[in-house]
GUPA-683234 format. One record per residue (C-alpha): x, y, z. Coordinates in steps of 0.25 Angstrom, whole numbers. Layout:
N
   east  north     up
      X      Y      Z
...
***
This chain:
390
   east  north     up
    483   -407   -160
    488   -400   -172
    488   -386   -178
    490   -378   -191
    493   -364   -194
    482   -355   -200
    483   -344   -211
    480   -334   -200
    492   -338   -192
    484   -345   -181
    484   -360   -178
    473   -370   -179
    474   -382   -169
    467   -395   -171
    464   -407   -162
    457   -420   -166
    449   -429   -157
    440   -441   -158
    425   -440   -155
    420   -454   -150
    406   -449   -151
    407   -446   -166
    418   -457   -168
    427   -448   -176
    439   -439   -175
    436   -424   -174
    445   -411   -174
    445   -398   -166
    453   -385   -169
    456   -372   -164
    464   -360   -169
    475   -353   -160
    484   -341   -162
    497   -349   -162
    504   -362   -160
    512   -359   -147
    512   -370   -137
    502   -362   -128
    493   -361   -139
    494   -375   -143
    491   -379   -129
    479   -370   -129
    474   -376   -142
    475   -390   -137
    467   -386   -125
    456   -379   -133
    455   -391   -143
    454   -401   -132
    442   -393   -126
    436   -393   -140
    437   -408   -141
    432   -410   -127
    420   -401   -130
    416   -408   -143
    417   -422   -137
    408   -418   -126
    398   -412   -136
    399   -424   -144
    396   -433   -132
    384   -424   -129
    379   -425   -143
    380   -440   -143
    372   -441   -130
    361   -432   -135
    360   -439   -148
    359   -453   -140
    348   -447   -131
    340   -442   -143
    342   -455   -150
    338   -463   -138
    329   -453   -131
    336   -455   -118
    332   -443   -111
    328   -444    -97
    317   -436    -90
    328   -429    -82
    336   -425    -94
    324   -419   -101
    320   -412    -88
    333   -406    -87
    333   -401   -101
    319   -395    -99
    323   -389    -86
    334   -381    -92
    323   -374   -101
    313   -372    -90
    324   -366    -81
    325   -355    -92
    310   -353    -93
    306   -353    -78
    309   -344    -66
    317   -351    -55
    305   -353    -47
    297   -360    -58
    309   -368    -62
    311   -373    -48
    297   -376    -47
    297   -385    -59
    309   -392    -55
    303   -395    -41
    290   -400    -48
    297   -410    -58
    306   -416    -47
    297   -428    -44
    295   -430    -59
    310   -430    -62
    314   -439    -50
    304   -449    -56
    306   -448    -71
    320   -442    -72
    328   -454    -76
    317   -459    -86
    319   -457   -101
    309   -446   -104
    303   -453   -116
    300   -465   -107
    291   -457    -97
    276   -462    -99
    263   -455    -95
    260   -466    -86
    273   -464    -78
    269   -449    -77
    255   -452    -73
    260   -461    -61
    270   -450    -57
    259   -439    -56
    249   -449    -49
    259   -452    -39
    262   -437    -36
    255   -432    -23
    254   -418    -28
    243   -408    -31
    237   -409    -45
    242   -395    -48
    257   -399    -45
    255   -412    -53
    250   -403    -65
    262   -394    -64
    272   -405    -64
    265   -412    -76
    266   -399    -84
    281   -398    -80
    283   -413    -84
    276   -411    -97
    286   -399   -101
    298   -409    -99
    292   -419   -108
    288   -409   -118
    302   -404   -118
    307   -418   -120
    298   -420   -132
    303   -407   -139
    317   -412   -137
    314   -426   -143
    316   -434   -130
    302   -440   -131
    289   -440   -140
    277   -438   -130
    274   -431   -117
    270   -442   -107
    265   -432    -97
    253   -427   -106
    244   -439   -103
    246   -438    -88
    233   -436    -81
    233   -428    -68
    221   -431    -59
    216   -418    -54
    215   -417    -38
    201   -415    -32
    201   -402    -24
    195   -403    -11
    187   -393     -4
    198   -390      5
    207   -387     -7
    197   -378    -13
    195   -370      0
    210   -369      2
    212   -363    -12
    201   -353     -9
    209   -349      4
    221   -345     -4
    219   -330     -2
    215   -320      8
    203   -311      8
    205   -296     11
    199   -298     25
    209   -310     27
    221   -302     23
    217   -291     32
    216   -301     44
    229   -308     40
    237   -295     40
    231   -290     53
    234   -304     60
    249   -303     54
    251   -289     59
    245   -292     73
    255   -304     74
    267   -295     71
    269   -299     56
    281   -294     48
    276   -281     42
    284   -282     30
    278   -296     26
    264   -291     31
    265   -280     21
    270   -289     10
    258   -298     13
    249   -286     11
    256   -282     -2
    254   -295     -9
    240   -296     -5
    237   -282    -10
    245   -284    -23
    244   -299    -27
    259   -300    -30
    266   -313    -30
    276   -315    -19
    287   -315    -29
    282   -302    -35
    281   -295    -22
    296   -299    -18
    301   -294    -31
    294   -281    -30
    304   -269    -31
    302   -254    -29
    304   -252    -44
    291   -260    -46
    282   -251    -37
    275   -239    -43
    271   -231    -31
    265   -219    -40
    255   -228    -47
    254   -239    -36
    259   -250    -45
    269   -261    -43
    275   -268    -55
    277   -284    -54
    289   -287    -62
    297   -298    -54
    296   -309    -44
    306   -313    -34
    312   -327    -35
    322   -333    -25
    316   -347    -25
    329   -353    -30
    338   -343    -23
    341   -337     -9
    332   -324     -6
    345   -316     -9
    346   -322    -23
    332   -319    -27
    329   -315    -41
    318   -307    -48
    311   -314    -59
    299   -311    -68
    285   -314    -62
    277   -326    -63
    271   -323    -77
    271   -311    -87
    257   -307    -80
    264   -306    -67
    272   -293    -72
    262   -283    -69
    258   -270    -62
    250   -270    -49
    243   -258    -43
    244   -257    -28
    236   -251    -17
    240   -240     -7
    242   -251      3
    252   -258     -6
    259   -245     -8
    260   -243      8
    266   -257      9
    276   -254     -2
    280   -241      5
    282   -248     18
    292   -257     11
    299   -245      5
    301   -238     18
    305   -251     25
    315   -255     14
    322   -242     15
    326   -245     29
    332   -258     25
    346   -261     18
    340   -269      6
    348   -279     -2
    339   -274    -14
    332   -261    -13
    323   -264    -25
    314   -274    -18
    302   -271     -9
    298   -283     -1
    311   -287      6
    313   -293     20
    319   -284     31
    327   -296     36
    336   -298     24
    332   -287     14
    328   -297      4
    315   -299     -2
    305   -307      7
    305   -322      4
    292   -329      0
    294   -339     11
    295   -328     22
    283   -321     17
    275   -334     16
    279   -338     30
    274   -324     34
    260   -326     28
    258   -340     34
    263   -335     48
    252   -325     50
    241   -334     44
    243   -344     55
    234   -342     67
    227   -331     59
    212   -334     63
    207   -323     55
    210   -330     42
    205   -344     39
    215   -348     29
    226   -359     29
    240   -354     32
    246   -361     20
    238   -351     10
    246   -339     16
    256   -338      5
    261   -326     -3
    253   -330    -15
    240   -331     -6
    241   -316     -5
    241   -315    -20
    229   -323    -21
    223   -314    -10
    225   -302    -18
    218   -308    -30
    206   -312    -21
    206   -297    -17
    206   -293    -31
    194   -302    -34
    186   -297    -22
    188   -283    -28
    182   -288    -41
    194   -286    -50
    193   -294    -63
    201   -307    -64
    210   -301    -76
    213   -289    -67
    217   -298    -55
    226   -306    -64
    233   -294    -70
    236   -288    -56
    241   -301    -50
    248   -306    -62
    240   -319    -65
    242   -325    -79
    232   -336    -76
    218   -333    -72
    217   -346    -64
    222   -341    -51
    215   -328    -52
    202   -335    -55
    204   -345    -43
    205   -334    -33
    194   -326    -40
    185   -338    -39
    187   -340    -24
    186   -325    -21
    173   -323    -29
    167   -336    -23
    170   -330     -9
    164   -316    -14
    151   -324    -18
    150   -330     -4
    152   -316      2
    140   -311     -6
    131   -322     -1
    135   -320     13
    132   -305     11
    118   -308      5
    115   -317     17
    116   -306     26
    106   -297     19
     93   -297     26
     81   -291     18
***
């Protein structure tokens, strides 16, 4: 190390080093206030830090250049780069779902050079997967995005997934009937609530069941509801958030935006829903809450109810319920949302109005339920006509 005095009275320190990657001598410098021993030691330290940083950067530049020259990027390396971007784009729940979905693909192709993966290999991969067509289709879309990212970065030229063919699964009569059973009629809902009450169901969860059935909110939207979102004067609730604790403990939950921009909406509610909200308001006043903003909280730990707890509750009172001829597995929080849509269809509301109320951005789900309910309504008309005697 050497130094020289500058015109402003300060000292400029210099250190030379050899960069093996570049194959030449280079120099770093730093300006300090004086030439005391302490300052010289500090200058030496900072110059060495600079040299180390530049050598590391030089090595990284070399590795990147080699990879770009030889196209030696593995599927895993490209996947990790793509993952960093997706992590910023997606919510924790969606991001976690995408990681789970691609696990099998990465385990199989992760160590292979991305430009060497062929359509034939991917076709065999999908044909060997014992999953539903819908799951394969979602996985295929996710893999397509990884290869598209690789093309944009210049790691490969063509996307091998585009020519993969997924055979559509034939739907059996049992599958079609099961799809038609994923909602309760008004009469079935009444039977379910009566049965649960007679069997000493938890009143808090029972009223939350009724609340979802009468509003059509998603379970995450219900758990995220706060008193500030309720307009009692106009009987309107404002859906602005969803509760997410999939990747954290219940105590560490966080509020995120709803599923889509269409999910942010205003939902008018009935007198019965108002009664349920007032029940919770009076109940919550008697509790020492961790966060007084939230409505649907458990009396056990004063935290918002868990999805699992609520799902278990629904299935529990579906078992041995002879009044409802539906499989137990359809009793989920989302089934109540579908049931609300079926209720709106029976009331004769237009599809667009239903979509706006429940926050659907795609007509597909709404139309599926609409079709099932209207078919049942047609059958009811025939049954009624059969009973007419002239």
